[in-house]
Residue, then its C-alpha position, 0 to 999 in steps of 0.5 A: m459359558s464359565t465364569r472364568m471364561k467371561k472374566w477372560r473375555k472382559t479382560a481381553a475386551l479391556v485390552l483391546c479398548v486400551l490399544a484402540v484409545f492409544g491408536i486414536y490418540h496417536s492419529a489425532a496428534a498426527a493429523p492437522v487441525q482444520e477450522e470450519g468456516n462460519g457459513s454466514g457469508t459475511i466478510s470480516s476485515e481480517d478475512m479480506p486480502g490486503n487487510g492484514g489478516a492471517d495466512e490468506g491461503e488458509q482463510n480464503g481457500e482457493m483465492l489467489a493473487g491476480a495480475s494488476s492488469d486484469i482490472s482497470i479503474s475508471g471514472v473516479k470521482v471524489n466529492g468533499a475532502k476535508a478532515g472530519g467531514r464526509v468524502e464520497i468516492s465513486f469509480t467503475a471496476a472493469g475486467n480485461k483480457n490477457r491476450k498473452k496468457n489466453y484468459e479474460v476476466e469472466r466476472i467481478e465478484r466483489v469489491y471492498p476497501v483495504l483497511n490497512e494502517g494507511f486507511p485515511f477514513a474512520m472505521e464505520d459501516e462503509a469501511y466494511r461494506v462489500t460491493t457485489g458484482s454480477g458481470n464484467s464490470v461494477h460501479c462502486s460508490y462509498r461515503f466515508r468520514a475522513k479522520d479528524t487528525l489528517e494533514t493536508g495531502y494526497y492519500l491512497t485509498g486501496f480497494t480489493v477487487v475479487y474476480s473469476r477468470r475463463a479461458t479465451d483460446g477454446s482450451t480445456a483450462v479450468y479456472d476454479s479459483e477466485y483471484y484478487v488485486n488491490k487498486d488505489v484511488s488517490v484522494k486529496l484531503t484538506g487537513k485541519k490546521s494544527g495550532g493557532e486560532a481561527g483568523s490568525s495571520d498564518d491562516p492559509a488560503l485553501d483551494g476550496d475557499v474561493s472560486l471563479k465562475m464564468s460563461g465561456t472562454p474569453h478570446g481576442s486577437y493581437g492588437g485588439n481587445c479581450r473582454v474578461a468577465f467572471t464572478a468571484y464567489s465563496s460559500k463561507y467567506k466575504i470577498t473584498d478585492v480582485v486584481p489581475v496579476i501582471g507578471e512574466g507572460f502577461p499577454f496584455e498591455s499595461t493599461t488602466d484596466a490591467y491595474r484596476v482593483t475590483h473592490s467591495k466592503g465584503t460579499k460572497k459574490l463579487k462580479c468582475r469585468y475587465t477589458f484588456r488590449v492584446k499585445e502585438d507579439a502575444a503568442a497564439g493559443y490558450q493563455g493563463i491569466t491569474f487574478k489575486i482574490t482577497y477575502l476575510k477569514g475572521k478579521t484577517s485578510v487572506t489572498a488566493d491566486k486563481t487562474i482562468q484561460v483566455k484564447l488568443k490569436g497571434k500574428k502568423q510567423a511570416e508576418q512577424t518582424g519579431n526577430d529582434k524581439k526576445s522572448t520573455p524569460r521563463v526560469m523553470v525546474t526540469g527535474y530533481d535528484t537525491d543522493v539516496k534511493k529512498i527518503t525516510p522519516n527523520s532522514k537527511f538527504q541532498l536535493k539537487l534541482h535542475i533549472k533551465n532558462n527557457a528564453s532566448q535571453a539571459v537572466k541574472n540575479v536569480k534567487f531560488s526559495l524552497s517551501t512546503a505546506n507544513g514543514e515536511f522538509l526543512p533545510v539542515s543549514g537553516a537556509s531555504t534559499a540559493y542564489v545564481d548570478r546568471i543563467g544564459a539563454k536556453g542555459t541550465v544550472t543545478i542547485s543543491f540543498k541539504m534537507k531533512a524529512s520530518a519524523s512524522l511523515g507517512s508513506r506518500s509523496y509531499p509537494m515542495t514549491i520552488k520559487a524563482e525571482y530574477e531579472d532580464g538584461k534591462a533589470n526588469a523583474f520577473d518571477s516563476q513558481d514550480n512544484v515537485s513531488i517528493p516521495v517518502t518511504l517508511k523503513d521495512r523491518i522484518s524478523l523471522t521467528e518460530m523457525t521449524p525445519p523438517d526433522v528428516l529430509s532425504v533425497g527425493g523426499e518431501g518436508d515442510l519449513a515453517f516459520s513466522i514473518n513479523n512485520m516490525g516496521a510502520g508500513s504494511l507488507n503486501n503480496v508477500t511470497v516465500q521461497c527457500k533456495g539452496d543447493g540441496v533443496e527445491s521449493e515452489e514459491t508460496f503465497v502468504g498474503n498481506i501483513a499489516a504493521g505490527a502483525s505477523g504472518y505464517a509461512n509453510v514452505p514445502l521442500t523437496g530434497v534433491e541432493a545430499t548435504p556434503e559432510d563438510s557443509d553446514g546445510e546453509c539455505v536461503i529464505v527469500i521473502s518477496y513483497e511490496n511495501s506501503s509505497g508499492e515498491s517491490s523488495t526482498y528480505e533474505e535470511n539463512v537457515a540450516i537444512f540437511v538432506q540425507d541420502e535416500m535409503d534404499e531396500m539394500d540399506m534397510e536389509d543391512d540395518m535389519e541384519m545389523m540389528g539381528e547381529e546386535e541381538v545375537g551378540g548379546g545386545i538388546s533390541p529397542l523393540f524388546l524394551v518397548i514391549p514389556v512397557v506396553v504389557v505393564l501398561i495394559i496390566a495396570g489398566v486391567i487392575v485399575h479397571r477391576v478396582l474401580k468396578k469393585k468400588r462401584l459395586k460396593k457403592e451400589e450395594e450401600l445405596i440399595d441398603d440405605e433405600l431398604l432401611 
């Protein structure tokens, strides 16, 4: 083979390499990038559904959102519930059948806590622990440490249950995917007191400070005696006094025992014994008897009310001559309304309380007082009381308060106490107390950025609409789905997952063109984002986007385009193809020249090195 032929073959090989490299680069730029999993089998907080990670469809493969009814939570137990302390939570997660859709839960794969912004516990090992299952149900037990900064109230602790399905109708339906649902467990936590020293006069009485212990339920009959014996005890405070509370509904006569105080100088266990005489008109059944317990917090006396149940046997209706006896008045709250659909932190709202007098006699001089444990809701006018002159027998009234929610409230329900003080027709004083639970919802704030519609979408063709969903609110967005709606496009609902407060989620919505966009139209379509907020309420967010759909290009159109291109070339025009080819040729020639120059330099360098070695 001649030297000239060898050089030509080398040049041709170089040209082919340049073209191959160009083709490889082009393919790499067009192909999507896929990340491989680490294969370790460990689960991080970002990989878990419900924990604010990125697109869960990408991270969890075939894991899909299941129906809430697929999983039941039972046997919930909560032990210990104080800020800064340990809290034990246990429950059983079990799978159910869906008879309507002919499937059942085959196996519960794993259960783990939902680590969102409302998680009330410290991020310790238990927070990341996964309970694995092997059957249709699994018992779960966790031991968390409550955050030091928690306020007293109810907190929802979420748990994600991952499971598999199987068909129940004998069909060939295959459920290869894993499914998940989020289940909440309500935990009442006692927060640390903010401000003031221990033992100050504003120390509150907490449910766990003192308790009553007794054996069996006391019982008695009308006209007879009822003996009540119990022990008031506390694990950390000294009890000084115990006394019955004689108010409306008290089923015993006002005897000496009814007013007797069981006293001590201070003990953690105080035995109490009372003998009450049952009223002739006492109602049959279980009656709640309240005792006021006084104990010492430091040097300050604090009181707490504790109620026990007694079983009473009353006169039969036929034996009663009590038609002339009127029932004891009982004023109670039957419900409430607000003038806003959602109460948000730092917002004002009108609270309307519906009140009923349950007795067959009227009450008068009725005073209502509102209060919350830590000032969660305060009256705008500064007055937390309202007055009603009279409420007739079995009558109802509505009272209103202008309230403001504290700016520091989270997304949950807060208790409010309504106390009523009133008199009957004989000026006898009574009082009653009810509680209502008022939910607070954090505002949802969503923005869409990095909007990327398809470059070209024709009738019958497909393309992707991509964008980022930014959660700018203080609460999480759960079970987020996206769909694009418009006259000229169709799309399936795309699952995004959960987006934590301050985080972003990525949506990629496949589109199909169904109708060409009219010339006088701006191609307006609507992006519909559906989600559940941190309170579990379903909501949507919508935003417009311009997507143009062009007519489908058939074979006749392509032939016409080719003919037009030929006509332009004949008429003296220059085809774009003839502009591209010279550029490619020049690049190839330049590559050949550069290769030869570099080769000559390399050979010269090698010769110099050889000469140096010989010397």
